N, C-alpha and C positions, 0 to 999 in steps of 0.2 A: 127935750127928753126928760125933764125933771119931774113932770107930773106922774102920779100913779097910772093914769090912763095911758100915757105915752109909754111908760115902762112896760105895761102889760102888752100893748100892741107890738112893741119891739120884741119882747120875749116870744110872743106868739109867732111873729114872722121868722125869728131864728129857728124856732121849733119846726115850723112847716118846711123850711129849707133843709134843716138837718134830717128830718124824717124822709124827705124825698131823696136826699143824698144816701141815707142809710139803706134805702131800698135798691140802690144801684147794684148791678151785678159785679162791679169792680170791687177791689179790696181783698185783704187777706184776713182770715179769721184766726185769732190767737186766743186760746182758752187757758185760763189759769185755775186756781183752786176756788176762786170766789166770783169771777167775772168772765164773760165772753166779750172779747174785744174785736171789733171790725176796724182794721187799719186801712185808711185810704185818704187821698187828698181831699181837702175841704171843698174845693171848687170855688170859683171866683165870687159869686154872690155871697156865700156864707163867709168866706174869708174877709170880704169887705166889711160885713156887719160886725164881725168879731175882731176887726182891726189887726188882721194878720197880714204878713207882707205880700202873700200871693195865694192864688188858688191851689198852688202845688204843695202848700204846707200840709204835712201829714198830721192826721188826728186819729184818736181812738174813739170809736163809737162804742161805749162801754155799757153792758147790760149785766146786772147781778144774776147769779145762778142760784137755783134752789139746790142746796147741798146739805150734807151732814153738818150740823152745828157742833163744832168741837172746841172753838175758842171764843172768848167774849168779844163783843163789839160795843164799845162805849158810846161812839157817835155813829148813828145810822147814816148820816150824810157825809161822805168822805169830802165832798166839795167844801163844806164849812171849815174843815181842818186845813185843807189845801190853801184856802184864802188866808188863813193865819200864817201859814208857813212861807207864803210868798214874800220874799225880801228878808226873811229871818234865817232860813236854812237854804243853803246853796243847792242848785241843780235839782230842785223838786219840780216835777211836771205840773203845770197849772191845769185847773179845771176851767174849760172855756164856757161851758153852759151845763146847767143841771136841770133836767126835766122831771125829776122825781123817780119815775120808773127806770130811767136810763140817763146817761150823761155823756158829755163830749169833753175829751181831755187832749191836752197837748201830747204829741207822740215824740219821744226822743229816740232817734234811730241809732242803733248800736247793739252789739252783742251783749248778752248777759255774762256775768262772771262765771256762771255755770258752764257756758260755752267756751270761754277763754281758759279757765282753770277748773276743770271738773272736780267733783267731790274727791277729797283725799290729796289733791295736788296742792302744792304751795302757791300762794298768791303773790308773795314777795313783800319786802319791807315797805315800799312806797304805798302800796294798797292798804296794808295794815295801818299805816299812819293816817291815811285818808279816812278810813273807817272810824278810827279812834276820834279824829277831829269831828266827824259827823255826829257821833254820840255826844260830844261836848257841845256842839251847836244845838242839839235838841235840848240839852240841859239849860241852855240860855233862853229858851222860849218861855216867857212869863206865864205862869198858871192862870193869871187873870185874863190873859188874851185868848185863851182856848175856849172852844164852845162850852156851854153849860154842862155840868156833870150832875148825875142823880143826887137827890138830897141825902141819900144814905151812903154816899161814896166816902171811903176812909179819909180822915183828916190828913192834911199835909204832914209828912213825917211819921205817920202811923204805919210803919212797915209790917208789923204783925197783923194789923187789921187788913192791910192790902193782901198779904199772903192768904189770910183766911177768906177774904172775898173771892180770890181766885180759886181756892179749894172748894168753896161753896158752889161756885159756878160749875166746876168739874163734876161735883157729886150730883147736883140737882139737874143741870141742863144737859150734861153729857151722859153720865152713867144712868141715872134714874129715867131720864126722858127717853133713852134709847133701849131700855131693858125689854119693853114689849117685843121688840124685834130681835135684839141681839143678846138678851140676857142668858139664854141657853149657851151661846157661844162664849160669852164672858166667863161663865162658870166652868165650861168644859176646858178652856185653856188655862184655868187656874187663877183668874183675877179674883181676889177676895171681895166679897160683897161690901165689906167695910174698908176698902182700900184707902180712900181719902182720909177717913178717920184714923186709920192706922198711921198714915204718914204724919198727920198733925200731932198725934200722941208721941211720936218718936223724935220729930225734928225740933231743934232748939229754936225759940222765937228769934227772928232777925232783929238786929239793932235798929234804932231809929235813924232814918236818913231822910233828908229833904226829898220831896217828890219832884219828878220831872216828866216831860212828855216822853213817851216810849213808843217806838215803832212796833216792837214785839215780834217782828217777822223778817229780820235782816239776814237772809240767807243768799246763797250764790245766784239763785234764779231771780231774786228781787233787787239785784245790783247790776246796773248797766255800766259798761266800759265805753266811754264816749271820747272821741278825739278832742284834743285841746291844742292851743298854740305850742305849748311845750309838753309833749308827751300825751297824757290822757287825764280824764277826770272821771270820778265815779258818781253815779246818780242812783239814789235809792227810790224805788217805786212801790206802789201798792200799799197805801196807807189806811186801808179800811179797818185794820185790826189795832189801830193805835190806842194806847191807854195813857192814863196819868197815874204814876205810882213810883215805886222804888226803882231807881235806875239800875240796880244790880239784876233785877228781873230781865231787863232788856239785854244786858251783857251776857247773862247766863244762857238765855235762849239762843242768842247769836252764836255763842261758842259751841253749843250742842248742834245746832242746825247747819253751821258752816262746815262741820267735819274737818277741823284743822288737824294737821300733824301736830305732835306734842310741842315741838319747838315754837311753831307759829301760834299755838294756843297760849302758851306762856308769854310770848312776846306781845300778843294782843292784850292780855290782861295788864301788863306793865304799861303799854302805850295808852290804853284807856285811862288808867289811873293818872298818868302824866298829863294827858290832855285835859282831864277834869280839873286837876289842880291848877294847870296853867290858865284855864278859863275862869278860875275863881270858884270852882265847885268842889273844893277839897272835902267838904263835909259829906258829899255823896260817896266818897270812897271809904267811909268808916267801916271797920270790921270786915274788910274786903274778902279775905279768904273764907271765913265762916259763912258770910252772906252768900257768896257765890255757890258754895256747896249746897246751901239750903235751896236756892232757886234752881240749881242744876238738878237736884234730886226731885224737886217738884215737876220740872219739865219731863223727867223720865217717867214719873207716875202718871201725870195727866195725859202724856202721849200714848199710853197703853191703849186707851179707848179708841182714838182715831186710827192708830196703827192696825188694831184688830178689825175695826169696821171697814176700813178701806181695803184691807187684804181680802175680806169677804166680798165686798161689793165689786171689786175689780175682776172677780172670777167670771168667766164667760158662761154662756148658757149650759154648755156641756164641757166642763174643765177637764183637761187631760191630767195625767199624773204629774207631769213636769210642772204644769201651771199650779196645781195644788201644792207641790213641794216648794215652789218659789214663794207662794203666799205664806206657807207655814214657816219658811225661813225668816221672812220679815217679822212675823209675830214672835218667833223665838228670840230674835234679837231684841225686840222691845221688852219681852219678859225678863231676859237676863239683865238688862239695864235697870229695870225697876225692882228687881228682887230684893236687893240689899236695902234701898230706901224704904221699902215696905216692911222691913224687919222679918222677912220670911226665911225659914230654915230649909235645909234639904236643897234639892235641885228643881228648877222649873220644868214644866212639861217638855218632853223631847219632841223632835220634829215629827215622828210618826204619830204621836198622840195628837198634836196640833193639826196635822193634816187630816186625820180622821174626824176631828171636831169640825173643821171647815167643811168637810164632805157632808157630814150630817146636817149642819146648818144650811148649807146650800140646797140640799134636797128638800128640807122642810120649807125653806123660803120659796123655792120654785113651786112646791105644792100649793102654798097659800096663794101665790100669784095666779096660778091656773084656775083655782077655785074662785078667786076674786073676780077674774075676768068673766067667768061663766055666770056668776051671780050678779054682775053689774057693779058700777062704781060704789065704793064704800069709803067712809072717811077715816077708818081706823087702820092702824098698822098691824101686821101679823103678830100674834102672841106665839113665839116659837115653841115655848114649853108646852102649850096646849096642843099645837100641831103635832109635836113629836109624840106626845102621849097618845094621840088618836091615830097615829100613823101605823099601818099594819106591818111595815118593814121592821126587821129586827134591829134594835138599838143597843149599843154598848152603854154600860153605866159609866157616867162621868165621875171622875174622882173629885172629892171635896177639896177645897183649898187647904194647903198645909198650914199648921198652926204657927203662931208667932214665936220666936225665941226671944223699904220705899221707891222736774217738772211735769208731772203728769196731770191730766185733767181730773178734777174732783168728781167722784161719782155722785150721781143724784139719786133721789128716791126716799130720803128721810126728811120730813118736813122740818123747817127751821123753827 
């Protein structure tokens, strides 16, 4: 099996068997923000080729989804990173085969932390300690062992460069790239057109800290609670958004997305710092309090865009008032969190204003889709401002941004 020809023949056979298995009517479909997973037993022939213990072993047949691009992806092949993590970070599911367009992954059966302890509920001291140790394990993965990074990636320790890279991605690939379709809505709900620049002008530069491997998306739905000989063990899944950078970014996004109670949030910060120091990574805790505030505020600012776009895209074809109000509530929460980090004065848009903005956007978007279907396939996205200008319906004038004094399935429809 050592020759390239034999390896190609083996890979081709595995793919044919996996394709046949994937077409089977059996299995359960589980969709996340970035992938659709078909969970089913491997079957004996495929299990033998992949050296699994039996055909009853469950696996995920994993297919990436076309979705709104709102966060960076440093490595396009998750399988490359998973191979590095095997043996270095505990309880990480392995990639059994990567076919490019889709892949086959080990399935770890067990509930998510979101199911065991939903948002806002305490997760307990043992789980907090296990998560802190997980972050310390990530810090121990050598940078040289990771897949290659782009030539312009910030140098190890350049935390300010890393923050500016993240901000640049948000401005160019999230804000500007989605303005043709969502710009009218961004303006109407009060997001300044220079939001990212405002944030960078206000925030103090973060201190230098050694870089580490970052998961960047450790929230309750991405943590499995698995049985163990003594109690339980936690397994973190979904590594497609991993980065290499300032470890405080990983901790800050974790704290925001886990929605901890105040006591557990403070306990997690202390346990994280202790785990880092015990593992020999004390330099990564430098200027901890200020650094956490910087990356927390950035999380509030960058999440404005996905929160607004998802609220709009989740609307049904003919949304009722209650549905519009629920979407407006989600947008208002995001605006309130980002208002101070953006240095804005006064009050954010209220729920009535946001609800009307969503209603107008939805009508304009629906009109574009009807006209697009009648005209035939086109490669462009709707320019909502142009649609709204030409629409015969009466429109309310959107207010300008105020001056300065920072598990549901991902909707599709915006190209990556």
